[in-house]
VOGU-3710 file (C-alpha; in Angstrom, 3 decimals, decimal comma):
1> mhgeiapgqa> -4,959/-0,592/-3,779  -4,214/2,994/-4,799  -7,091/4,616/-2,944  -9,059/5,490/-6,055  -12,274/4,304/-4,393  -13,447/5,687/-1,030  -14,145/3,413/1,974  -17,713/2,084/1,878  -18,288/3,130/-1,738  -20,793/0,886/-3,509
11> ltlrgigkef> -19,868/-0,731/-6,806  -22,003/-2,408/-9,453  -21,024/-5,097/-11,932  -22,437/-2,955/-14,716  -20,345/0,038/-13,586  -17,185/-2,062/-13,329  -17,827/-3,557/-16,755  -18,353/-0,132/-18,278  -15,283/1,418/-16,638  -12,961/-1,384/-17,766
21> dvsmtparea> -14,777/-2,154/-21,022  -15,499/-5,798/-20,161  -18,652/-7,896/-20,078  -20,470/-8,902/-16,909  -18,695/-12,285/-16,652  -15,144/-10,951/-16,163  -16,497/-8,178/-13,932  -18,266/-10,789/-11,767  -15,130/-12,951/-11,570  -12,974/-9,963/-10,608
31> vrrlvaegal> -15,437/-8,997/-7,869  -15,481/-12,574/-6,522  -11,703/-12,633/-6,362  -11,483/-9,221/-4,707  -14,127/-10,234/-2,148  -12,105/-13,390/-1,388  -8,971/-11,250/-0,903  -10,785/-8,841/1,432  -10,445/-5,901/-0,965  -14,226/-5,711/-1,464
41> flsssgrvst> -17,134/-6,480/0,839  -20,230/-8,402/-0,257  -23,264/-7,862/1,973  -25,956/-10,485/2,549  -28,192/-8,466/0,208  -25,581/-8,731/-2,585  -24,340/-5,130/-2,351  -20,642/-4,847/-3,253  -18,569/-2,099/-1,663  -15,095/-1,257/-0,530
51> peltndriee> -14,551/-2,186/3,110  -14,935/0,319/5,919  -12,233/-0,868/8,267  -12,698/-0,896/12,018  -9,906/0,208/14,347  -9,227/-3,450/15,205  -8,939/-4,372/11,531  -6,616/-1,440/10,815  -4,410/-2,463/13,748  -4,346/-6,064/12,500
61> laalrallev> -3,352/-5,021/8,982  -0,721/-2,608/10,350  0,751/-5,471/12,397  0,892/-7,641/9,284  2,653/-4,868/7,383  5,120/-4,383/10,229  5,979/-8,084/10,272  6,063/-8,877/6,578  7,466/-5,676/5,130  10,271/-5,537/7,684
71> elssralpra> 11,162/-9,127/6,776  11,032/-8,393/3,047  13,297/-5,365/3,435  15,749/-7,391/5,517  15,862/-10,083/2,825  16,359/-7,419/0,151  19,327/-5,791/1,900  22,005/-8,263/0,735  20,746/-7,815/-2,839  20,607/-4,012/-2,695
81> hmalidrlqs> 22,910/-2,281/-5,152  23,422/1,306/-6,261  20,979/0,977/-9,177  18,242/-0,028/-6,707  19,122/2,836/-4,371  19,108/5,281/-7,303  15,700/3,933/-8,383  14,310/4,328/-4,849  15,598/7,913/-4,703  13,909/8,638/-8,034
91> inmtvaemvt> 10,615/7,149/-6,867  10,888/9,112/-3,638  11,200/12,314/-5,691  7,911/11,331/-7,360  6,393/10,781/-3,902  7,522/14,311/-2,961  6,041/15,700/-6,179  2,681/14,027/-5,472  2,687/15,489/-1,958  3,365/18,951/-3,375
101> krdavgyirs> 0,527/18,519/-5,882  -1,746/17,174/-3,091  -2,494/14,193/-5,362  -3,647/11,472/-2,956  -3,912/8,690/-5,529  -0,545/9,620/-7,063  0,997/9,684/-3,609  -0,362/6,258/-2,671  0,625/4,811/-6,062  4,211/6,122/-5,890
111> nlefhrtlyl> 4,569/5,218/-2,196  3,574/1,624/-2,942  5,941/1,604/-5,933  8,761/2,643/-3,572  8,019/-0,255/-1,232  7,371/-2,810/-3,983  10,639/-1,899/-5,753  12,555/-2,632/-2,562  10,623/-5,803/-1,729  11,094/-7,309/-5,179
121> raqapamlai> 14,813/-7,538/-4,324  13,913/-9,903/-1,470  13,037/-12,581/-4,030  10,206/-13,801/-1,780  7,130/-13,935/-4,047  4,816/-15,593/-1,510  5,492/-12,899/1,094  5,119/-10,136/-1,487  1,770/-11,577/-2,615  0,487/-11,494/0,968
131> vetvwlqlgp> 1,697/-7,899/1,402  -0,060/-6,885/-1,805  -3,291/-8,435/-0,502  -2,938/-6,303/2,632  -2,363/-3,237/0,429  -5,558/-4,084/-1,489  -7,524/-4,104/1,751  -6,001/-0,830/2,935  -6,231/1,221/-0,288  -9,508/3,045/0,385
141> tmralygrlr> -8,555/3,605/4,029  -5,158/4,987/3,011  -6,963/7,508/0,813  -9,068/8,585/3,793  -5,917/8,855/5,924  -4,126/10,991/3,356  -7,089/13,373/3,319  -6,819/13,769/7,095  -3,071/14,285/7,281  -2,755/17,340/5,029
151> rtepphyhkl> 0,817/16,231/4,507  3,120/18,845/2,987  6,345/16,827/2,912  7,138/13,276/1,794  7,565/10,635/4,501  10,993/11,131/6,047  11,235/7,400/6,771  11,924/6,824/3,068  15,149/8,796/3,442  16,047/6,653/6,457
161> iiaalkagde> 15,306/3,483/4,443  17,597/4,670/1,651  20,343/5,673/4,103  20,168/2,264/5,826  20,403/0,499/2,465  23,463/2,570/1,521  25,109/1,786/4,868  24,138/-1,900/4,880  22,507/-1,211/8,263  19,972/-4,004/8,800
171> pglrlavrsd> 18,707/-2,869/12,254  18,302/0,687/10,935  16,505/-0,585/7,832  14,147/-2,741/9,871  13,324/0,185/12,173  12,794/2,633/9,313  10,487/0,267/7,415  8,506/-0,628/10,549  8,077/3,060/11,400  7,114/3,978/7,837
181> vtqglrmlvs> 4,448/1,302/7,405  2,808/1,797/10,797  2,998/5,516/11,636  0,228/6,658/9,312  -2,110/3,827/10,195  -1,736/4,645/13,888  -3,198/8,071/13,160  -6,349/6,406/11,804  -7,123/4,662/15,070  -6,424/7,636/17,373
//
């Protein structure tokens, strides 16, 4: 989810077990679950790897993000309060710090924390679970995207999201979230 593993990178049960200090059984179960969620790919030969997403798949996942995350943000708006807005501003400062440090994994981690913090206010656990599954599938690809962008500033859409929350501006919030979750993925398919 956080882009710690590159697209197409092979994984072994033994390696997973060693990294997380677990036996083969929990490693195998975790791999099965992640394959079922689309976060890992299992070839016919039994090779496990992170998915290498096609342009069509990236566009499909971007469309899902645009639909679900916009809806989650809209549902969160009536429950937004100053403590939430302050928390989002703090997380966004961490996003900016990760950009300055050129820390791709830190950037992805803090960016997802920004979105998840907002979406938790929607009180829609089924929708959030689906969004997190999409994030799992996109993690390695997001890492590849970050490497291409050479970003030097945090996403300005986060500031627009925060401003819309402060103003209670639902159309502005929906537009800012839609733009934020799709703009980077569009660059992958160009």
